[in-house]
N, C-alpha and C positions, 0 to 999 in steps of 0.2 A: 599430569599425569598421563601418560603416551595415549595417541589416540584408542590406537589398539583397547588397550584395558579401558579406559572409558567406554568402547563400543561392546565392551566384554560387561562392566558395570551395568550398563541400561540396559542388557538385553535379560541378564540376570533380574534388577527389578522391574521393567516391565512385562517380562514375561511373569513373574509373580504375583503382582497386581493383577494381569491379565486371567491368573485362571479362577481368581477370586471375584473379580468382573461376571464369566462365563459363568463359575456358579451362581451369583446373583440370576444373571437372565435365565440360566435353565430351574431355578429356581419356582416358579411360578409368575414372579413381579410381586404380588398385594403381599408384604413383611408385615407393615408395621400394620393391616388392618387384622392380618390373624396375629400378631404379639397379643396388641392390644384385648383379645378376645380369649386370651387363657389367664388363668390364675397363676400369679406368680407367688413366688419366696421372697421376701424380705432381702433387700436391697439390689431390684429387680432393676436397673436402669430403664429410662427412655431407649423408644425404639429404634431414634436416632444417632443415639454414641455409637450402634456397631456399625458401622458403614466406615466414621472416621475412626475406630481404633483399629479397623481391621487394615486400612488405608496405611496407616501408618505399621503397622505388624508384618505388612507385604511388603513395603518397604526395607523395613530392620531384616528380616530373611533373607528375602535379595540380595543385600549387601553381603550377609552374612555367607549366604552360597559362593557372592564370587570371590570371598576370603578365599574360602575354602578350593575355587578351583586355580585362585593365581596361588594356591600354597605347591611349595617342593615336596612333598613329601609324599610316601609311598599307597596309603593311606584315604586319599583325597577322592580317589573314585568309590569306596562304600559309602564313605560320608556321604557324597553325592547323592547316591542310588537310596540312601537312607532320606537326605532331605527329599529324593522325587514322590519317595512313599508315602511321606506323612503331609505334602502337599494335596496329593490324590486323595488320601485320606480328609484332610482339609474341605477340598474342594466336594466331597461326598455330604458332608456335612446338613450345609441350605437345602441341599435337595430332599434329604430322607426328611427332615426336621420342616422347611415350607412344602413345598410342592407334594409330597406325600404324604404330609401332618402324620409320620410316624415316631410318637416322641416316643419311645421304647426303643427304637429303631436309632434315633439319634441319641440316647443313652450308650448304648453299645456303641458307636460311632466317636461322642467325642471320649468315650475310656480311652478306646484306642488311640484315638489321638492322642492323649496325655500323657499317652504312655511313651508313642514315637516320638513326643517333643523332645521327654527327657532324655531319652535313649540319642538321639538326635546332637541335644546341646550339650553330654559326655564327647562323643564324636566327635564334635565341632573344637569343642574348647581343647582336646588332647593332638588338636592339627593346628590351631591358632584360640588360645587364647578368649581375642577378641569376639573372634567369630562366635563362641558359644554366649561370651557376653549379651553379642547384640541382640540373641534371644530371648532372657531374662524376659522380660518383657509378655513376649507369646505367651513361655511355660504361663506364668502367672496370670497372663487374659482365659488364658484353655483353661487353668485349674477355674478359676470363676466361672467359666461356660460351662464346664463342668457339673461343678454346683447349681447354677440358674436350669441346667436340663433335665439335671436330675430330680430338684426339685419343682421344676414345669410337670415333669413325666408324674410324679407323688401325687400333686395338686389337682390337676386332669384327666387322672386313670380311672 
């Protein structure tokens, strides 16, 4: 891989990871304590799994966005705009849930995120199939996170 392409790839991956890290910092810190106090639906994983999963998913998202950035397709600007919009919504979920402890607000955000992820995958896949496929784990995790968020809201309201 040429140095310029490698630099672009690293910018996308590290930039996406930093969005997740910044969201965590702005969320108020003590996630595991708050998460432990909540009544959770069946299949709720331990709190330590979330940062591990998100680190992997952010890397995959960054790689897929890089693939779109590198594509020779007139639709790539709109696809990348959608990517950044969904990333902003993703960024806000932890803040709404953990900092503001707004369970209903978190439900609204996660449902919006799920819709945006589906739309993004479709757009990415139309430009470059592998870019869409790289986000399937993100879609599955976001669907699972939607189930958890709705379940937590229902059990704790």
